[in-house]
C-alpha positions in Angstrom: -5.9 -6.0 -29.7 -4.1 -2.6 -29.7 -0.4 -2.6 -29.9 1.2 -1.9 -26.5 3.2 1.3 -26.0 6.8 1.0 -27.2 8.2 1.3 -23.7 6.0 -1.5 -22.4 7.0 -4.3 -24.9 9.9 -5.7 -23.0 8.7 -7.9 -20.2 10.9 -8.2 -17.1 11.8 -11.7 -15.8 12.5 -11.9 -12.0 13.4 -14.9 -10.0 14.3 -15.9 -6.5 14.4 -19.1 -4.4 11.0 -18.1 -3.0 9.0 -15.0 -2.1 12.0 -12.8 -1.2 12.3 -11.4 -4.7 8.8 -10.0 -4.3 10.4 -7.2 -2.4 12.3 -6.3 -5.6 9.1 -6.8 -7.7 7.3 -4.4 -5.4 10.0 -1.7 -6.0 10.0 -2.3 -9.7 6.2 -2.0 -9.9 6.3 1.2 -7.9 8.9 2.7 -10.3 7.5 1.2 -13.6 3.7 0.5 -13.1 2.2 -1.5 -15.9 5.4 -3.0 -17.1 4.8 -6.7 -18.1 6.5 -8.8 -15.5 7.1 -12.5 -15.0 8.1 -13.8 -11.5 9.5 -17.3 -10.8 9.7 -18.6 -7.2 11.7 -21.7 -6.9 10.0 -22.8 -3.7 10.9 -26.5 -4.4 14.5 -25.6 -3.5 14.1 -22.7 -1.0 16.4 -21.6 0.6 19.4 -21.2 -1.7 21.6 -19.9 1.0 22.9 -23.3 2.3 23.2 -24.9 -1.2 26.4 -25.5 -3.2 27.6 -23.1 -5.8 27.0 -25.7 -8.5 23.4 -26.3 -7.4 22.5 -22.7 -7.4 24.2 -22.1 -10.8 22.2 -25.0 -12.3 18.9 -23.8 -10.9 19.6 -20.2 -12.0 20.5 -21.2 -15.6 17.3 -23.3 -16.0 15.1 -20.6 -14.5 16.7 -18.0 -16.8 16.0 -20.2 -19.9 12.4 -20.7 -18.7 11.8 -16.9 -18.2 13.3 -16.2 -21.7 11.0 -18.8 -23.2 8.0 -17.1 -21.5 9.0 -13.8 -23.2 11.3 -12.0 -20.8 13.8 -9.6 -22.3 15.7 -8.7 -19.1 16.3 -10.9 -16.1 16.5 -9.7 -12.5 18.3 -12.2 -10.2 16.3 -11.1 -7.1 18.2 -13.4 -4.8 21.5 -12.5 -3.0 22.6 -16.1 -2.9 21.9 -16.7 -6.6 23.6 -13.4 -7.5 26.7 -14.3 -5.5 26.9 -17.8 -7.0 25.6 -17.4 -10.5 25.4 -13.8 -11.8 28.8 -13.8 -13.6 28.1 -17.3 -14.9 24.7 -16.2 -16.3 26.1 -13.2 -18.1 28.6 -15.6 -19.8 25.9 -18.1 -20.7 23.5 -15.5 -22.1 25.7 -12.6 -23.4 22.8 -11.0 -25.3 20.5 -10.7 -22.2 20.8 -7.8 -19.7 21.0 -9.1 -16.1 20.5 -7.2 -12.8 21.7 -8.8 -9.7 21.8 -8.1 -5.9 24.8 -6.6 -4.2 24.8 -6.1 -0.4 24.5 -2.4 0.2 27.7 -2.2 2.2 28.9 0.9 0.2 26.1 3.3 1.1 26.2 2.0 4.7 29.9 2.6 5.0 29.6 6.0 3.5 26.9 7.2 5.9 27.5 5.4 9.2 28.4 7.8 12.1 29.4 5.2 14.6 31.6 3.2 12.2 29.8 0.0 13.1 27.4 -1.6 10.6 25.3 -4.8 10.9 24.8 -7.0 7.9 22.0 -9.7 7.8 22.4 -12.2 5.0 22.5 -15.9 4.2 25.7 -18.0 4.4 26.0 -18.1 0.6 26.1 -14.3 0.4 28.8 -14.0 3.1 30.9 -16.7 1.6 30.7 -15.3 -2.0 33.3 -13.4 -3.8 30.9 -10.6 -4.5 30.5 -9.8 -0.8 34.2 -10.0 -0.2 34.9 -7.7 -3.1 32.4 -5.1 -1.9 33.8 -5.2 1.7 37.4 -4.9 0.4 36.6 -1.9 -1.8 34.2 0.1 0.3 34.2 -1.0 4.0 37.9 -1.3 5.0 37.4 1.7 7.4 34.3 0.4 9.2 33.4 -2.5 11.5 31.0 -5.0 10.0 29.0 -7.3 12.3 27.5 -10.2 10.4 24.6 -12.6 11.2 22.9 -15.3 9.0 19.6 -15.2 10.9 19.0 -19.0 10.8 15.3 -19.8 10.2 14.3 -16.3 9.1 13.8 -17.1 5.5 11.5 -20.0 6.4 9.5 -17.7 8.7 9.0 -15.2 5.9 8.1 -18.0 3.4 5.4 -19.0 5.8 4.1 -15.5 6.1 5.2 -15.2 9.7 6.3 -11.6 9.6 5.7 -10.6 13.2 5.4 -13.9 15.1 7.2 -14.6 18.4 9.6 -16.9 16.7 10.4 -14.3 14.0 11.0 -11.7 16.8 13.2 -14.1 18.6 15.4 -14.7 15.5 15.8 -11.0 14.9 16.3 -10.2 18.5 19.1 -12.8 18.8 20.8 -11.4 15.6 20.4 -7.7 16.4 21.0 -7.7 20.2 24.8 -8.2 20.1 25.1 -5.7 17.2 23.2 -3.0 19.1 25.4 -3.6 22.1 28.4 -2.9 19.9 27.0 0.4 18.6 25.6 -0.3 15.1 23.7 2.7 13.6 23.0 1.0 10.2 21.6 -2.4 9.2 22.3 -3.8 5.7 19.8 -6.3 4.4 21.7 -8.9 2.3 18.7 -11.2 1.5 15.7 -10.2 -0.5 13.4 -11.9 2.0 14.4 -9.6 4.8 12.8 -6.3 3.7 9.4 -7.9 4.6 10.4 -7.7 8.2 11.8 -4.1 8.1 9.0 -2.9 10.5 10.0 -5.5 13.0 13.7 -4.8 12.6 13.1 -1.1 13.1 11.0 -1.8 16.2 13.8 -3.9 17.7 16.7 -1.7 16.7 15.0 1.6 17.5 14.8 5.0 15.7 18.5 5.6 15.8 19.3 2.7 13.4 19.0 3.1 9.7 17.8 0.0 7.7 19.0 -0.2 4.1 16.6 -1.9 1.7 18.5 -2.6 -1.7 15.3 -3.1 -3.7 14.8 0.6 -4.8 18.3 0.8 -6.2 17.8 -2.5 -8.1 14.6 -1.2 -9.6 16.4 2.0 -10.8 19.1 -0.1 -12.4 16.5 -2.3 -14.1 14.9 0.8 -15.5 18.3 2.1 -16.8 19.0 -1.2 -18.6 15.6 -1.3 -20.1 16.0 2.2 -21.4 19.3 1.3 -23.0 17.8 -1.9 -24.5 14.8 0.0 -26.0 17.1 2.8 -27.3 19.1 0.1 -29.2 15.9 -1.3 -30.6 14.7 2.1 -31.8 18.0 2.6 -33.6 17.8 -0.9 -35.1 14.2 -0.5 -36.3 11.3 -2.9 -36.0 12.1 -6.4 -34.7 10.4 -9.4 -33.2 10.6 -7.9 -29.7 6.9 -7.1 -29.3 6.1 -10.0 -27.0 4.0 -9.3 -24.0 2.8 -11.9 -21.5 -0.5 -13.2 -22.9 -2.6 -13.4 -19.8 -2.2 -10.1 -17.9 0.6 -7.7 -17.1 1.8 -9.7 -14.1 2.3 -13.5 -14.0 3.8 -15.8 -11.4 5.3 -19.2 -11.5 6.3 -21.4 -8.6 7.9 -24.8 -8.3 6.1 -25.1 -4.9 2.4 -25.1 -4.2 0.7 -22.5 -6.4 -2.2 -21.9 -3.9 0.1 -21.1 -1.1 2.0 -18.5 -3.1 -1.3 -17.0 -4.4 -2.5 -16.6 -0.8 0.7 -14.8 0.3 0.9 -12.3 -2.7 -1.7 -9.8 -1.4 0.0 -9.5 2.0 3.6 -9.2 0.6 2.8 -6.9 -2.3 0.1 -4.8 -0.6 -2.5 -5.2 -3.3 -6.0 -6.6 -3.4 -6.5 -10.4 -3.5 -8.4 -10.1 -6.8 -5.2 -8.8 -8.5 -3.6 -12.3 -8.3 -6.5 -14.7 -8.8 -5.5 -17.1 -11.5 -2.1 -15.4 -12.0 0.0 -18.1 -10.4 0.9 -21.1 -12.5 2.4 -24.4 -11.2 5.9 -25.3 -12.6 7.7 -28.5 -12.1 11.4 -29.6 -12.3 12.1 -32.5 -14.6 15.8 -33.1 -14.3 17.4 -29.7 -15.3 14.3 -28.5 -17.1 11.2 -26.6 -15.9 7.8 -27.4 -17.3 4.4 -26.0 -16.7 1.6 -28.2 -15.4 
């Protein structure tokens, strides 16, 4: 088998509580097509939003260890709740591994709003986290932020219900009061929510900008990979040539593998054949993840 190109030898590990992180994977694949990527959906525990800090940290640490065992060289925490609860902790536990996390895009919203009123859609864990509070304090003191947790929206997206009456009702209830108060920008503080951007835009109208954080996360991932590979070039050959053995893109889920495989084409916008046999079943045994 021919040796892979040097810039394609560091697989990316991505994880989320469910399918939300696929919005980040989609952006990464658009920016870095062909990059070996491992995606873990912890659908046995979705959603992370209502869970305790300790629980989310425990899940995140175990998933990170699993992705590293599978060959990942960089880990993208493609979950706002996990980033808020565990990103700092993960960087302490794995100091040699580059991590990319999710930060609510309050800064660009505050910098570009004309009305001075911004809507933020996120889960409770994100709103309660120190990361969100810090971003608001640093960048949004001069604007009015209207917040909504959109109860039930994550479950609708996990079920593939991107445009159902119930999904419309959830978003209408969240956005209606915000529109009445003059928002001109909506910040998506959950990686699940970009999958309903068309519906948000339909409800909010053309005068409201919707900020998807995924492209910025993809760019940061590319920057950290470039730095990682530059260091390896300076250090000379090493044992870093691992590439996922069964294809450039592999998925793992702690939920039903068939259900995830059925959703992938719709959420990633690719042919069904791209994902046949690429989803593997994983199981939690205590604090450890094993493959079935």
